C-alpha positions as CSV (number, residue, x, y, z in Angstrom):
1,M,-47.8,172.8,-80.8
2,T,-47.7,173.1,-84.6
3,I,-50.1,171.6,-87.1
4,L,-47.3,169.3,-88.3
5,T,-46.8,168.0,-84.7
6,L,-50.5,167.3,-84.4
7,L,-50.5,165.5,-87.7
8,D,-47.6,163.4,-86.5
9,Y,-49.3,162.5,-83.3
10,A,-52.6,161.6,-85.1
11,S,-50.8,159.4,-87.6
12,V,-48.9,157.7,-84.8
13,I,-52.1,156.8,-82.9
14,V,-53.9,155.4,-86.0
15,F,-50.9,153.6,-87.4
16,A,-50.1,152.1,-84.0
17,A,-53.7,150.7,-83.8
18,S,-53.3,149.1,-87.2
19,G,-49.9,147.7,-86.3
20,A,-51.3,146.3,-83.0
21,M,-54.2,144.7,-84.9
22,V,-51.7,143.0,-87.2
23,A,-49.8,141.8,-84.1
24,S,-53.0,140.3,-82.8
25,R,-53.4,138.3,-86.0
26,A,-49.8,137.1,-85.6
27,Q,-50.7,136.1,-82.0
28,L,-47.7,138.0,-80.5
29,D,-47.1,138.8,-76.8
30,I,-47.6,142.3,-75.4
31,V,-44.0,143.3,-76.0
32,G,-44.4,142.2,-79.7
33,F,-47.6,144.3,-79.8
34,A,-45.7,147.3,-78.6
35,F,-42.8,146.7,-81.1
36,I,-45.0,146.3,-84.1
37,A,-47.2,149.3,-83.1
38,C,-44.1,151.5,-82.7
39,L,-42.5,150.3,-85.9
40,T,-45.7,151.0,-87.9
41,A,-46.3,154.4,-86.1
42,V,-42.9,155.9,-86.6
43,G,-41.3,154.0,-89.5
44,G,-42.5,156.3,-92.2
45,G,-41.8,159.5,-90.3
46,T,-38.3,158.2,-89.4
47,V,-37.4,157.6,-93.0
48,R,-38.8,161.0,-93.9
49,D,-36.7,162.8,-91.3
50,L,-33.5,161.0,-92.2
51,L,-33.9,161.8,-95.9
52,L,-34.8,165.4,-95.1
53,D,-31.9,165.7,-92.6
54,R,-34.3,166.9,-89.9
55,H,-32.6,166.7,-86.5
56,P,-33.5,165.4,-84.1
57,I,-35.8,162.8,-85.7
58,F,-39.3,163.6,-84.5
59,W,-39.7,160.9,-81.9
60,V,-36.1,161.3,-80.6
61,G,-36.7,164.9,-79.8
62,D,-40.1,164.2,-78.3
63,P,-40.6,160.6,-77.1
64,M,-44.4,161.2,-76.8
65,P,-45.1,159.3,-80.1
66,I,-43.4,156.2,-78.7
67,L,-45.5,156.5,-75.5
68,L,-48.6,157.0,-77.5
69,A,-47.9,154.0,-79.8
70,S,-47.1,151.8,-76.8
71,G,-50.2,152.8,-75.0
72,V,-52.3,152.0,-78.1
73,A,-50.6,148.6,-78.3
74,V,-51.5,147.8,-74.7
75,L,-55.1,148.8,-75.3
76,V,-55.4,146.7,-78.4
77,F,-53.7,143.7,-76.7
78,F,-56.6,143.6,-74.2
79,T,-59.5,144.4,-76.6
80,A,-58.5,142.9,-80.0
81,H,-60.5,139.8,-79.2
82,L,-63.7,141.9,-79.2
83,V,-63.3,142.7,-82.9
84,E,-64.8,140.2,-85.2
85,S,-62.9,140.9,-88.4
86,R,-59.4,142.2,-87.5
87,L,-58.2,142.3,-91.1
88,R,-61.0,144.6,-92.1
89,W,-60.2,146.8,-89.2
90,V,-56.5,146.9,-90.2
91,I,-57.4,147.9,-93.8
92,W,-59.8,150.6,-92.8
93,L,-57.6,152.0,-90.0
94,D,-54.8,152.2,-92.6
95,T,-57.0,154.4,-94.8
96,F,-57.3,157.0,-92.0
97,A,-53.6,156.7,-91.1
98,L,-52.6,157.2,-94.7
99,A,-54.8,160.3,-95.0
100,I,-53.1,161.8,-91.9
101,A,-49.5,160.7,-92.5
102,V,-49.3,161.9,-96.2
103,P,-50.1,165.5,-95.2
104,A,-47.6,165.2,-92.4
105,G,-44.8,164.2,-94.7
106,T,-45.9,166.7,-97.4
107,G,-46.1,169.5,-94.9
108,A,-42.6,168.8,-93.5
109,A,-41.0,169.0,-97.0
110,L,-43.1,172.1,-97.8
111,E,-41.9,173.8,-94.5
112,L,-38.3,173.1,-95.4
113,G,-38.7,174.6,-98.9
114,Y,-38.1,171.6,-101.0
115,G,-39.2,171.3,-104.6
116,P,-42.4,169.5,-105.9
117,V,-40.8,166.1,-106.6
118,I,-39.2,165.8,-103.1
119,I,-42.4,167.1,-101.4
120,V,-44.5,164.4,-103.2
121,L,-42.0,161.7,-102.4
122,M,-41.9,162.6,-98.7
123,G,-45.6,162.4,-98.5
124,M,-45.5,159.0,-100.1
125,A,-42.7,157.7,-97.9
126,T,-44.4,159.0,-94.7
127,G,-47.7,157.4,-95.6
128,S,-46.5,154.1,-96.9
129,L,-43.2,152.9,-95.3
130,G,-44.5,152.3,-91.8
131,G,-47.2,149.9,-93.0
132,L,-44.7,148.3,-95.4
133,M,-42.3,147.5,-92.5
134,R,-45.2,146.2,-90.3
135,D,-46.3,143.8,-92.9
136,V,-42.9,142.5,-93.9
137,V,-41.9,141.9,-90.2
138,C,-45.2,140.1,-89.6
139,N,-44.8,138.0,-92.7
140,E,-48.0,139.4,-94.4
141,V,-48.3,140.5,-98.0
142,P,-47.8,144.2,-97.8
143,L,-51.0,146.2,-98.4
144,V,-48.9,148.7,-100.4
145,L,-48.0,146.0,-102.9
146,K,-51.2,143.9,-103.2
147,Q,-52.3,143.4,-106.8
148,G,-54.5,146.1,-108.1
149,E,-54.6,148.0,-104.7
150,L,-54.6,151.7,-104.8
151,Y,-52.3,152.7,-101.9
152,I,-49.0,154.4,-102.9
153,S,-50.9,156.0,-105.8
154,C,-53.3,157.5,-103.3
155,A,-50.4,159.0,-101.4
156,M,-49.0,160.4,-104.6
157,A,-52.4,161.9,-105.5
158,G,-52.8,163.5,-102.2
159,A,-49.3,165.0,-102.0
160,S,-49.5,166.2,-105.6
161,T,-52.8,167.9,-104.8
162,A,-51.1,169.9,-102.0
163,V,-48.2,170.9,-104.3
164,I,-50.6,172.1,-107.0
165,L,-52.7,174.1,-104.6
166,V,-49.7,175.8,-103.0
167,W,-48.4,176.6,-106.5
168,L,-51.8,178.2,-107.2
169,G,-51.3,180.4,-104.2
170,L,-53.5,178.7,-101.6
171,P,-52.4,178.7,-97.9
172,S,-50.4,175.6,-96.9
173,G,-53.1,174.6,-94.3
174,T,-55.8,174.5,-97.0
175,A,-53.5,172.5,-99.3
176,L,-52.7,170.0,-96.6
177,L,-56.5,169.6,-95.8
178,A,-57.1,168.9,-99.5
179,C,-54.1,166.5,-99.5
180,A,-55.8,164.5,-96.6
181,G,-59.2,164.5,-98.4
182,T,-57.8,163.4,-101.7
183,T,-55.7,160.6,-100.1
184,W,-58.6,159.3,-98.1
185,V,-61.2,159.5,-100.8
186,T,-59.1,157.6,-103.4
187,R,-58.0,154.9,-100.9
188,A,-61.5,154.4,-99.4
189,G,-63.0,154.5,-102.9
190,S,-60.6,151.7,-104.0
191,L,-61.9,149.6,-101.1
192,A,-65.6,150.4,-101.4
193,F,-65.9,150.5,-105.2
194,G,-63.0,148.4,-106.4
195,W,-61.1,151.3,-108.1
196,H,-57.7,150.0,-109.2
197,L,-54.9,150.7,-111.8
198,P,-54.2,148.3,-114.6
199,V,-51.8,145.5,-113.6
200,Y,-49.2,143.9,-115.7
201,K,-50.3,140.6,-117.4
202,P,-47.6,138.4,-118.9
203,R,-48.1,137.5,-122.5
204,P,-46.6,134.5,-124.4
205,P,-43.6,135.5,-126.7
206,R,-44.4,136.0,-130.3
207,Q,-43.6,133.1,-132.5
């Protein structure tokens, strides 16, 4: 089992938990829980593999991610009522999932020998698209697009860190660890300390 496979498994588990939590807020049945958990867990990785032309797609060649996500969904279905603030759990679970999924996408593109731009984009796609699909399907405002939120920018910062460290000659494993750390610190910092990028504010036309 490679480090990339372990990263995929870990991101599947954490993203599945966040997806199931969103399903509990939407008051879905157990099949709905499993669908949303699986969509969240494998959505970003599926887009990554399609764009990188990786065959088979990671969960088609190995159905374990679907089984893991479904198992997490069942667990959350019977325990979500014990959590007082499910939205807060979703948000913080997402920080950990993002910090795992971005290195997974970044590492996959690194392994295939792509250039810096594609490596960064694959890290961003893997980390962001599953949560985006989850929120759109459940009719929630996507976390990745909330005003002033650092989310996609955190994925970009993490993937860019990995690219720079590999260019400087560090081993890919070290670069991916730094990628995970940068992604999580920037995302968690935005939640804990209110870090954000400037947002567009419309101005009246000049007379």
